[in-house]
C-alpha positions in Angstrom: -2.1 10.5 5.4 -2.1 12.9 2.5 -0.5 15.6 4.6 2.0 13.1 5.9 2.9 12.2 2.4 3.2 15.8 1.2 5.2 16.9 4.2 7.7 14.0 3.7 8.0 13.6 7.4 9.3 10.2 8.3 8.5 8.9 4.8 9.8 5.4 5.4 7.4 4.9 8.3 4.7 6.4 6.2 5.4 3.9 3.4 5.3 1.0 5.8 2.0 2.2 7.3 0.5 2.5 3.8 1.6 -1.0 2.9 0.2 -2.4 6.1 -3.1 -0.6 5.7 -3.6 -1.7 2.1 -2.6 -5.3 2.9 -4.9 -5.5 5.9 -7.8 -4.0 4.1 -7.4 -6.4 1.2 -7.1 -9.4 3.4 -10.3 -8.5 5.2 -12.1 -7.8 1.9 -10.8 -11.0 0.4 -12.1 -13.1 3.4 -15.4 -11.3 4.2 -16.8 -9.5 1.1 -15.2 -10.7 -2.2 -18.5 -10.2 -4.0 -18.2 -6.4 -3.4 -14.8 -6.1 -5.0 -14.5 -4.9 -8.6 -12.5 -7.9 -9.7 -13.6 -10.3 -6.9 -10.7 -12.2 -5.4 -8.4 -11.1 -8.1 -8.4 -7.7 -6.5 -5.6 -8.9 -4.3 -3.3 -9.1 -7.3 -3.7 -5.4 -7.8 -3.2 -4.7 -4.1 0.1 -6.6 -4.2 1.2 -4.6 -7.2 0.3 -1.4 -5.5 2.2 -2.4 -2.4 5.2 -3.3 -4.5 5.0 0.2 -6.2 5.0 1.9 -2.8 7.9 -0.2 -1.7 9.9 0.5 -4.9 9.2 4.2 -4.8 10.2 4.6 -1.1 13.0 2.1 -0.6 14.6 1.8 -4.1 14.1 5.2 -5.8 14.6 7.3 -2.6 17.6 5.3 -1.4 20.0 8.2 -1.5 17.8 10.9 -0.1 17.6 9.4 3.4 
């Protein structure tokens, strides 16, 4: 995924994929192993903030470059 990000090839699809992977990973962690997370179930708050950052960076800041 790093190469995909650096190449800027289909960056919107890349951002959507990143958001889905992060969301899926955190839902699974939340349900099955919350005791292994650094902040327990509150880790999902940071995941949502990170997903929002990815969204803002790709769909708001890069609006004119597509």
